[in-house]
N, C-alpha and C positions, 0 to 999 in steps of 0.2 A: 337490302334489295328484296323485292317481292319475288317469291318463287315463280317459276313459269306457270304453275298450276293457279288458276283463279276461276271465279264463277261467271266472269263476263261472257266467255265464249258459250257456255251452255245457256245463259240468259238469252243471248242473241239467237241461238239455234232454236230455242223454245219460243221465240217471239214474245218474250216477257218485256214488260215496260222497263226501259232503262234510260237514265239521264246522264249526260256528259257535260263537263265544262270545257271551255275553249279558251286557250291562252294565246295571245298575239304579242305579248311583251315578254322580254327575256328573263326578267328577274324572278328567281325561284320563290321569292316571298309571295307573289301573286298565286302561285300554285299552292303554296302552304295555306293561304287563306281559303281558297276553294276546297282544299282537301279536308278542311275542318267540318265540311258539310257532307251530306249523304249522297255524293256523286258515285255512280258505278264506274266511271272512268274519266280521265282527263285527256284532252286532245291538245296537240301542239300544232299551231298553224305556222308552217315554215314555207308555205307556197306564196303567201302574199305579205310576209314580214321579213325582217333582217335577222331573225333568230338563226344563229350558227349551229353547226353540229356540236361544238363544245358547250354552247349554252343549252342546247337541247338536252344534252346528258345531265346537266344540273337539274333542269326541269323534271326529267324522268326520275331522278333520284329523289327529288322533293315529293313528287307524286307517290313513289313507291314507299317512302319512309312512312307514309300515313296508311299504307296498305291498299293503295288505289292504283289499278293498272293504268298505263300511259300509252297512248297511241299517237304518234307524230304523224302529220301530213307533210311529206317532203315536197320540195319545190318541183321535182320532176320525177320521172320514172327511172332515172339513172341509178345504177348500182353504186355510183359514187356517193350517193346520199343514203340509200336504203341500207346498204351493208353496215355502215358505221353506226347508224341509228339502232339497228338490231343488236350489234355488238355492244352498244352502249347500255343495252338492257331494256329497250322498248318492248312492250307486250305484244306488239303487232303494228300494222300500218293502215292508215286511211289513205288510199290512193286517189289523187285527183284525176279528172278528166279521162275516165275509162269509157271509151266509145264502142268497144266490141269485145267479143270473147277471147280472141288472141292477145289483145292488150291486157285483159284481166289475167290470163294464164302467165303472161310474161311477168307480172307482179308476183304471182304465186311462186314462179321459178326462183325469184330473188329472196322470197321469205323463207321458203321450206328447204330443208336439207335433203340431199339425195337419199333415196331414190325418188322422193315425192317432188323435189324441186332441184334447184341447182346452186343453192347457197353455199358459199365457201366456208371452210372450217378455220376458226381462229380462236384466240383467247383474249378476252377482255372483261369488262364489268359484268356483262350478261352471264358469263361463265364462272362468276365469283373469282375472277382473275386466275382461274384454273382449279380452284378448290371444289367447284361444283360442275366441272366440265362434263363429266359422264351423265349426271343427272339431267343437265340442261339439254344435252343432245337427245337423250331418251324420251324427253317430254315435249320438246319444242314443237315438233310437226303437229302433234295432236292437240296442243293447247294454244298455239299462237293465234292471233285474231287478224283477219283481213276484211276490211270494209272498202268497197268500191264506190267512188262518187260518180253519180249519173248526172251529167251536166250538158248534155247536148240532145238535139233531136235524133242524131244518129245512134246515141246510146239508148234512147227510148225505143227506137226501131229494133234494136238488137237486144232488148232487155231479157227476152226469154232465153237466149243462148248464153247471156252473161250469167243469169241466175242458175243455169244448169250445172255449173261447176260446183262440185261438192265441197271444195276448199274455200268457197266464198262464205263468209259468215253474215254478211248483210250489205245493203247499199244505202247511200245517203244522197238524197236529192240536192243538187246545187242549183238553186233557183236563179241566181243572177246570171251565170254562164249560160244556163238553159234558156232563160228569157232572151239573151243575146242571139243564141242560135236560131230562135224562133222569129227573130226580127223585131222583137219588142223589148229591147234592153231595159232592165230595171223594172219592167212592169210585171211584178211577180203575181198579180191578181188578174192579169189579162186572160181572157178565155182560152187562148192558145196554150198558155202556161198551165192553167188549171187542168186542161185536158191531158197534157203531157204528164203532169204530175199524177193524175188519176191512173194513167196507164201503167206507171211504175209501181204505184201502191197496190194496184189490183194484181199485177204480175207477181209481186213479192208475196201477197197473200196466197195465190194459187201454188207458188213454189215452195211455200213454208219458210221463206226468208225474212229476216228482220229488215225493216225499212225506216230510215230516219231522215230527220230534217233539222235545221238550225233555226230557232226563234230569236230574232234580233231583240224583240221586246217579249221578254220571258215573263208572262203574266198567266193567271189561271184561265182567263178568257181565251188566250191564244193556245194554251196547252189543250183546252177542251176542244178547240177547233181542229188542231193537229190530230188528236186522238179520234175525233169523229170522222176524219178523212181516212183514217186507217194506219197512221204512223205508229210504230212500236218502239222507236227510240228518238229522244229529243236532245239537241244540244241546247244548253241554257245560255243563250246570248253569248257574250264574250267579254273579256276585260276591256277590250277597245270600245265595244258598244256601251258598256256600262259607264265608263269613264267620260265618253263623249256625251252621252245623255245627261250625266250630272253636270258637266260643264256648260252645256246649252241652257239648262235650267238656271244654273248659277249666273250665267250671263244675262238671262232675262231679268232675274231679281236685281242684279247690279244696275242694269239700265233703268228698271223701274224706280229704284231708289234714288238714282242720280237725277232723274227727271223731276222729282218732287220739288 
């Protein structure tokens, strides 16, 4: 298990360029394949997948066995999900659908131990099953990572107050939900969407916070576009996007050859 201490938090706080992988399928072999590359962290999508808490623990272990921090995105803000993920050894949380400062503080309360937060004390994989309990408690509040997803126009309107919290390490723009909240669902290049995106990026720059996005098509061209916009961390597609893209191309080749 990777110790609580890692460089990801300092990279985010310094707005250094970081790259993350994104897993939507439960088998830890996928994470092990990603972990062989130079990712700064691995994220687990539990919001839009069927990955369970038990499966997430195995993904966390696979990531950390390669020395890479792991950040799950739980299906909700409920402590029923966040607490067992943290006790399973996650290095922090990516929280979906953060609309305002109180909602963000609510996540921080679940992540951090008292007096900084309200996380309950227990013993599990995160604490070395007891052998590293004291060290974990001493380091956790200062080393754990919290990223808030900005996915609505309400969140954009509240971005300055969200960013004002010192326990927030960065934000990640969720283009699909945000485009839906703007009345242009799925149109991620719509002028309304681009304007909202720019407001978040500019606010992060002013506040000195890391700002990230996910690139479904992870290419140098799209990386350059994201960096030119001002993003400082990038999620490199996902196992789902990669597999689906390959399958579509394979389908085209199959159809082409069958038609000869």
